[in-house]
C-alpha positions in Angstrom: -83.7 -24.5 -93.3 -86.8 -26.2 -92.0 -84.9 -29.3 -91.1 -82.4 -27.3 -89.1 -85.2 -25.5 -87.2 -86.8 -28.9 -86.4 -83.5 -30.3 -85.2 -82.9 -27.3 -83.0 -86.4 -27.7 -81.5 -85.8 -31.4 -80.7 -82.4 -30.5 -79.2 -84.0 -28.0 -76.9 -86.6 -30.4 -75.8 -84.0 -33.1 -75.2 -81.9 -30.6 -73.2 -84.9 -29.9 -71.0 -85.5 -33.5 -70.4 -81.9 -34.2 -69.7 -81.8 -31.4 -67.2 -84.9 -32.7 -65.5 -83.6 -36.2 -65.3 -80.3 -34.9 -64.1 -82.0 -33.0 -61.3 -84.1 -36.1 -60.3 -80.9 -38.3 -60.3 -79.1 -35.6 -58.3 -82.0 -35.6 -55.7 -81.9 -39.4 -55.6 -78.1 -39.4 -55.1 -78.5 -36.8 -52.3 -81.1 -39.0 -50.6 -79.0 -42.1 -50.9 -76.0 -40.3 -49.5 -78.1 -39.0 -46.6 -79.4 -42.4 -45.8 -75.9 -44.0 -46.0 -74.5 -41.2 -43.8 -77.1 -41.7 -41.2 -76.6 -45.5 -41.2 -72.9 -45.0 -40.9 -73.4 -42.6 -38.0 -75.7 -45.0 -36.2 -73.3 -47.9 -36.8 -70.4 -45.9 -35.3 -72.6 -44.9 -32.4 -73.5 -48.5 -31.7 -69.9 -49.7 -32.0 -68.9 -46.9 -29.5 -71.6 -48.0 -27.0 -70.4 -51.6 -27.2 -66.8 -50.7 -26.6 
C-alpha cells in the first residue's frame, strides 16, 4: 500500500511539472508564431511597396 501511495504522489508531481512545461512551451510557440507572423506581414508589405 505504501508503494502505491508513493507512486501516486510522484505521478501527481510529474503531472504538475508536465503541465507547467507544456504551458511554457505553449507560450514559446505563441511567441514564435507572433514573431513569424509579423515578419511575414512586413515582408508582404515591402514586396507590395516594391511592386
